[in-house]
LOFI-862937 format. One record per residue (C-alpha): x, y, z. Coordinates in steps of 0.02 Angstrom, whole numbers, plus 50000, padded with zeros to 5 digits. Layout:
<recs>
XYZ
...
</recs>
This chain:
<recs>
454324815243177
456004819043240
457224804943255
458694808643401
460384802043396
460874804043598
462694802443598
463984800643762
465794800043754
467084794743895
468804802443850
470664804743928
470324823143970
469284838143934
470014844843757
470174837243597
471394850843545
472574846043674
472684828143611
471354820043724
470544806443662
468884795843656
469054778843754
467174774043761
465864779643639
463844774743679
462554780243546
460564776943575
459384780643419
457544785143475
456074787143351
454324790243414
454684791043586
455534772943571
457344765243577
457674759943404
459324755343416
460914756143523
462844755343492
464384754843614
466264751743600
467834755543692
468994764543589
471104761843609
471474780343626
473384777743578
473874785843744
473914783043933
472284784244024
472504796844185
472224788844330
470864802944389
469934797744217
470224779444272
469524783344452
467854792244376
467504779244236
468044762044291
469104762244137
470914759044116
472234753443999
472044736544023
470244737543958
470644746743791
472194736143754
471234726843634
469774739243574
469784745543410
470384762543346
469214776443320
469704774643130
468994756143135
467444761943190
467114777943108
466084774542969
464834765943071
464794778843203
464474794543075
462904783942981
462084780743166
461894801043147
460914800042979
459284812042970
459444814743172
459614827543292
461094825943400
460914822543577
462144826143729
462174831743886
463444845943858
463264843143681
464674853543629
465834842443730
465464826743645
465184834443466
466724844143479
467674827043509
466684817643374
467194829643239
469114830243292
469094811343268
467994810743124
469214823543036
470764813343080
469854798542978
469534810642833
467544809942860
466664826442855
466134835343002
464574832643069
463334847743046
461594839743103
460304850443216
460854849343408
459974847243564
460854850243715
460044844143873
461004853043993
460334868643908
458604862343888
458624857344084
459074874644126
457724882144033
456484870244091
456834866944269
457694882444309
457534879944493
458504866344488
459914863944625
461094855344504
461104851244290
462324837544322
461524820944235
461494811844383
460564824744485
459294826244357
459284807544328
458684807144520
457494822444522
456524814644373
456604797044438
457554790844312
458734774444318
460454777944324
461774763444368
463314764944285
463514784544285
465294790944181
464904775244075
464684780743900
462994769743846
462234770544031
462544789044007
461784790243832
460284779443882
459804791644013
460074803943928
458984797843809
457384796543943
457924815344005
457684820243833
455804814243834
455534822043990
455914837443937
454984837943770
453504832743880
453924847143996
453994859543863
452084855243805
451394859144000
451924877143977
450714891243960
450484898443774
451084915143806
452734907443889
452904897443735
452844912443631
453944922443715
455204908943724
455204909943508
455894926743537
457684920043608
457724903543519
458964908743369
460334911943506
460194896543568
461334880943564
459864869143528
458734868743401
457134870243492
455974881043377
455094865843277
454634859343465
454174874043522
453054877643393
452224860443391
451794864543601
451074880643551
449994871743436
449304860343562
449244875243685
447894883943574
446854870743575
446854868543760
446294880543917
446924867844058
448074875444182
447594892844117
446644898144264
448394896644360
449214910344258
448854926944236
449704937844089
450574953744133
451454963044006
451204948843898
452084935744008
451254922044090
451664924144275
450934910744415
449464918044464
449864923544663
448714931444798
449484934644983
448774919145086
448334931245243
448324917245383
447154918845526
448394926345656
448644908645770
448074909245950
448944903646116
447934903546277
449304897646405
450594908846487
452274908346433
452834898946558
451484885446541
451754885246352
453424881846372
453254867446485
451854860346358
453104862546205
454594855046283
453984841846396
452294839146329
451824824646208
451084838646086
452584849446076
454264848446008
454194828246042
452484825345949
452924837845810
454764832845760
454924815045769
456854814645786
456804828845915
458124826446054
458014837246217
459324849646205
460314857046364
460074874046356
458864877046211
457334880046343
458334892146451
458854901446290
456834903246238
456434909246419
457844923546400
457414929246238
455504930746291
456114938546448
457144952146349
455614955446219
454454956446353
455444968446466
456014979146328
457794972846363
459254971046247
460144952146263
461874943546205
461614925346197
462884913646145
462264894246105
463664882246072
463354872345927
461884859645951
460894870546047
459634872245933
459564891645954
458564893545778
457044884045853
457424891046017
457224912245971
455864904645843
454694899445975
454964915446079
454804927445922
453234918845873
452404919246053
452814936146089
452234943045920
450654935645936
450284937446114
450534957646089
450254959745894
451954964745884
452964964145734
454784954645774
456184954245640
457464941045628
459234945445537
460404931445488
462224933545387
461984917345275
460664913445147
460754894945188
460124899445367
458854909545288
458214895045199
458514883645338
457284894045448
455974896745320
455954879545248
456514868045373
456424876645559
454534884545517
453644870045459
454044859145611
453394874345729
451724876345631
450994859745703
451244868245877
450054884345845
448054882445788
448354891645646
449724891345506
451074903745594
451544920945481
453214919745450
454054929845286
455654932245216
455934948745142
457354954645037
457664970144950
457064975444777
458674968944699
458034952544701
456454954444629
456094956144432
455304970144348
454074964244235
453794980844111
455714980744090
455964962644061
454664961843927
455694977143852
457124968743864
456174953443755
455624961843624
457584967243587
458134949743607
458854952243433
460334959743507
460584945543637
462224937043653
462224920343724
462084923243913
460774933843899
459664923143783
459804909143898
459494919044056
457934926643964
457294907943933
457674902644108
456694916344172
455274916244058
454814896044114
455404901344304
453954914744294
452584902344260
453224893244416
453854903644558
452964907944710
453944920244788
454934929044614
456564928444720
457914928444594
459024917544698
457764903244667
458814899444491
460604899244439
460714911844311
462304908744166
463784917944211
463384934544127
461804932944166
461924942944335
462264957544224
460664955044131
459794954044285
460104970644343
459574978644210
457664969544229
457674970944426
456274981644533
457774992544573
457574999444386
455905005844440
456015023044540
454355023844562
453565009044653
452075002144525
451164987244586
450984981244396
452694983344369
453504976844524
452264961044539
453374951944667
454184964244763
452404972244798
451864954044841
453294952344961
453074969345035
451184964745076
451634948345157
452854956345260
451504970245310
450634956845384
451984944345455
452064940545631
453974937645614
455074943445465
456674935545409
457934946245319
459784949145308
461084959545400
461464969445231
459454974845230
459354978345399
460894988345393
460294996945230
458695000945335
459775006845455
460665020645366
459215025245216
458245038845254
456915029245158
456105014745254
456634998945180
455844986345313
454024985945376
454054995745543
454914985145694
455464988545860
456264971845914
457524963845822
458484945645856
460234946545761
460744929345724
462624925945688
462844941945766
464684940245754
464504946145571
463464959345596
464754974345636
465674968345478
464034970345372
463544985845451
465234994145431
465114993245240
463445001845235
464055016145333
465555018645218
466105017945041
466315002544915
466445007344734
467785001644602
468505004744439
467554991044340
465814992944412
466065010744397
466645008244181
465404994144180
463845006944237
464345021644122
464635008443976
462995004344011
462455020544018
462975025743852
462115010143778
460445016143844
460765032243788
460945025643603
459195015143617
458325017143446
456665021643544
457695038143640
458425042443456
456795043843385
456355058443485
456215078343443
457815086943395
457985093043552
458215078243639
459135069843508
460565084343543
460445082043727
460555062943701
462325067343599
462955078443715
462605066143865
463525051543754
464925063343739
464895066643935
465055047643972
466365044143855
467405061243944
466825053744112
467485036244063
469135043844005
469535053044145
469245038644252
470305028244173
471765040944195
471275042044376
471305022844385
473025021744308
473835036344419
473115027544564
473795011044508
475605014844467
475575027444616
475255013444740
476344999444640
477935011944668
477765017344829
478495010944987
478234992745040
477954996045210
476455006145186
475564992745085
474674975345147
473814962045068
471904958745095
471464940345119
471144937144903
472834944144884
472524963444828
473684975644881
473004987145006
473465005745027
472905015145186
472585033745109
473565046345239
473645064145215
475285065545324
476285053845202
475235052745044
475075073645013
475695076344825
474795060244778
473215062244869
473185080744809
473485075544630
472205061344648
470945075144709
470955084944565
470655071044446
469345064144548
468655082144541
468785080544346
467775066544356
466455070944451
466195087244365
465885075144205
464595065044313
463515081044359
463415085544185
462805070144145
461685071044281
460965087344243
460795082544044
459805066544102
458715077744205
458455089244048
458015073143932
456965065544056
455895082544083
455665083543902
455015065543882
453645067444050
453075083343950
452455070943806
451455057943775
452335040643818
452365025843743
452735009243847
454555006343786
454815024143807
454185025743997
455375010944027
456855019843953
456395035344060
456385025244210
458125018944181
458735036644144
458115041144308
458925025244405
460555032144309
460095048244371
460145040944550
461985032944520
462525048344468
461885056544621
462495041944723
464445043044637
464445061744673
463925058744855
465185044644907
466565052944807
466415069744818
467305071344980
468535054444968
470075062744938
469795079845013
469595074245191
470515065445326
469565060745466
470115049045640
468285043445612
468715034945464
469865024345376
470065025945192
471305012945079
471385008544895
471574991044842
472324985644672
472454968844578
474154959744635
474044954044456
472734951444330
471704967744268
472874982344265
472464999944332
470924992144409
470695001044576
469544997144729
469155010744854
468315008845022
468145019345179
467185011945345
466845020945505
468235020245640
466885021045774
465705011545715
465045006945891
464415025945917
463465025845749
462655008145801
462335015745967
461375030845881
460675020145742
460065003745818
460355003145998
459425017946075
458005018045925
457444998945945
456434992446109
457444977646104
458964969746024
459324950446030
461134946845982
461464928445979
462824916845898
463994902445942
465414913445963
465204929946044
466114927546209
468224930946237
468834926146377
467134918746452
466564939946429
465454948746319
466374964946333
467234963246157
465404960746063
464584974646185
465994987846140
465874984845947
464124984645946
463645000046032
463224994146220
463795005346375
464115000846549
462435008846601
461394997646488
460404984046553
460904968346448
460514950146469
461954939646455
461924922846438
463164907646381
462454892546337
463834878246311
463584864746166
462864849346231
464054838046114
465444827646183
467064836346127
468204830146261
467914814546181
467734816845993
469004829745967
470784832745996
471944847745970
473674845045899
474974856045904
476784852845815
478164858345903
479484857245775
478824870345627
479914883945579
479584901645618
478734907845483
479234926345508
481074918845485
480704908245344
479074907245257
479554896045119
480184883345244
478644885645351
477414884145193
478374865945178
478064859945331
476264864545305
476214855445169
477064841245231
476064840345366
474444838645250
475184825445143
475694816145321
473804817445400
472814816045247
473604798045245
472934794445405
471224802645389
471034796145188
470894815845146
469544822245225
470414838445261
469744856445285
471504868345293
471194885045349
472184899045294
472464917645345
473454921445178
472804918645013
474544921244970
474994906345064
473644894945024
474084896144826
475894892744871
475224876644970
474174873144849
475344870444710
476694862244819
475384850244858
475144849144671
476894843544656
476964830944809
475324822544797
475024809444651
473224813644581
472804795744609
472844797444780
472004812044830
470964827344745
471734843544804
470464859144791
470914877744840
469674890844843
470154906044701
471164891444606
469934877744581
468424882744491
466714886144566
465954895144717
466114892244893
464674879744921
465414871344734
467064868644808
466214859844965
465194848544850
466524844044754
467764841544909
466314829144989
465904819744798
467594813044825
468204799344952
470014804144968
470184824244963
470804839645042
470154857445045
471114873345067
470124889545108
470444906245166
469044921245225
467364914145200
467794894845233
468204899245421
466264899845449
464534896045388
465414878645293
464434862345369
465354846945328
464534832645450
465034815845483
466424807445392
466664819845267
467764829545379
468984821645505
470404833845517
470464852845519
472094860445502
472234879945545
473894886145479
473834901645555
473054910645717
471824920645628
472484939045679
472404952045533
474124954845445
474854970745541
474484987245439
472704982145383
471995000045351
470454997745468
471334989745620
472725002345598
471735015145626
470645008445760
472315004145843
472865021445845
471065026445916
471115013646064
472875020346098
472345039746133
471035030246246
472345025346356
471915005346295
472964991946237
472524988646048
473104971346057
472294966746195
470614974946182
470444974745992
471584962745885
471674947746013
469874945746049
469424947545846
470624933945818
469924923545944
467904925545882
468724920145712
469674905845780
468214898845872
467184899545709
468554890245617
468604876645748
466774874745746
466904869145580
467514851745650
466114844945748
464534847045677
463424834545770
463444822945922
464144809545833
465574819645734
467514814045774
469084822745707
470754830045747
471134849945761
473114854545713
473574870545727
475364872845641
475624890345734
476744887745896
476124903645992
474484895446035
475704887146152
477154898446174
476464916946177
475694923746333
474154925146247
473944909646177
473044902046326
471524913046274
471334903746122
471394886446186
470254892246340
468974898746205
468624882846135
467874867246225
468764857846345
469844843946234
471374835546244
473044847046177
474684837446119
476114846746101
477384836546020
478464833745854
477604832145689
477864812645675
477344809845849
475844820145815
475394808145662
475624793245752
474284798545891
473154803645765
473214787945668
473004777645846
471544788645894
470654788045722
</recs>
């Protein structure tokens, strides 16, 4: 029976190599599943403890003054690890510090076998939202009374270890056997425990009825739950009265349901649009309950008319909310379970044959690939959907996922693409399909049908639909992605199974590998040319994206010499791509002509996929540098710093409205667009134009205001003493930083600051770091602090006093309700910077039409974004806070009134920064 020494350390920082030291150590010894000894000690670190560490652990300098040096307890600590597995939650951190301290004491490093409970938890609970110790303890009902204290954390880690070892024994034998193929590349020495679990599984058939074995992999046995179609006997008006007023309606199915102004009206308007085959634009303010409103209409109409409805959203969070929160609430209103399915593209689902092939080649894995395989193996025995978004793969795991996704299978085979086929089958008989704007856009432009047939669609978060659609009607390629694809192709062409073919095939393989290397070199030369041409070109022709990349619009009239040279270089690159494509087809045909083993069949499938990649590259880039058209905006972006010579190529249609009219408006019977922000100046004219409606179209238009009492719960404050940003940007940034600091003292942090410029965000972040004592406030900056948008938001909420700086994606879709957010600062009105590629050409087109580009395009677009930003503050009826706008144009420019009139009617104060701070303090 194995013995375990579970260790946890508290330290002055994250790196022993930077002289950080241990301040507390806790060790728990476990034998035969029982704690046999505990050790705990504070340690004098011979340096000051940073305020952040004291705040996190509760240990300050006074606590460790009389504590022993590590050298005084080193021998006792060292012997506690005798003949035991060393276990820790992120073992590399704790073991690294331990061995550094032991080395300083003249003791040898610990070389025991190790187990990392973070790694084991990722493998055995791959769908967990977080792998932090506190979250896992809560998930498994383990007591954790004193987090970030060494002994308490070690005790909980020990309990977690025992849970993980028990979970291992619950896995199917096939899953355990496959896990053995990847264990050598993992940190944890799990092999003995997996082998023990296999021995137990061999003598038990319990639970195997829940699995099926496909390509040697245990997969949860699933069959489409073909629910009976629900029945509604009442007409729609009677049914609405029953739903909104009856005891067995929403009030009966949702205990916390409150009648919301406008919700029923929205349902009735959408039902009218669906019934009369009309289009509709419905703006529903925050708190209207629009999700339930449109789901009720869609479900009733679909059930009554046996006609499928598609609901498209922009964010994954809204898709999950619809499926997992709203739909279960509504099921109680029908006689049968309602048939609503989430449908995504093939890239979200796994190809079991391709995954099986990769498992056989596990000896080639790096750490991330081995961990990703282990996580996927366990997940496949659990998942009911096969949607990869259920798990968080390691950082390089997405590259591995690309190798094994259903997209790799050119031919759609049910056994191979088990989960995607299942998703298709469920979608085919669904009354309502939930999808995303990307797949909806792909369905509009693709020759092959991407969604089950539909004639009526509800587009939620509709203000984002044109942005997504524009990307799909254009080009998006970049140097790193192209080089990566070519590198992966060469790895595939060097595969031992392919190379064992006939002399003819081997010759072709050698030719193709040589062509790939030539293509990579041509691409590299093109990239260097573009990069240096843009770097040395006119500053006036360059702008920056919201993430700091330099943008350069391609205009033949100004850049004929550069474009001509780039076109020649692109032609050479594409000639190599065409050569690769021809050779690949020859190799594929050679293999098709002979008897294929399964590995060869999989590799041929991948070769066919790369053949398609080559076709798409030629199709998208063949005319990129050759033709100029006012119908299309083309631009190139380069990194302002970092990876040299990388470039990103983009194009978007200028007249997207015409394309959407052709592909969407005139092809579908009914399109309902809804969002909290569709109007500008109380008019739908801007969204009508951008989406492709014309004056003759009969469109239902409805504005349903938010039921929240903004006039009581929100204040708009604008300083009148900020410097003009155009005259002195540095002074403006300093004023912004001072205002953030002053307001954060009033609000105790809890501030979200929205920027339109990533460059300005970075400068403000570093200035705040100089101004603010880290003991007072935590500062999080998008693109600076590590983590995704959701991770930054969670970190912001986790600290009592913190400030979050965001740009681009933080203007919308970020929900921070309650006391976590008391102040929203908008640094600049969200106009696109002058010279942005798409905007510039669209403005030219609008001018030629005899209209005003600013009033007809730039201003409405900025107002919608401003309204989205404003909407981050009040997310519930009890929220309360301040919106602080640093841009004086909202008061002094002629167009400023349009921004103020676009938001709910709230008190507005235009005063000195000092007076505004005082008023904020009195009001909050």
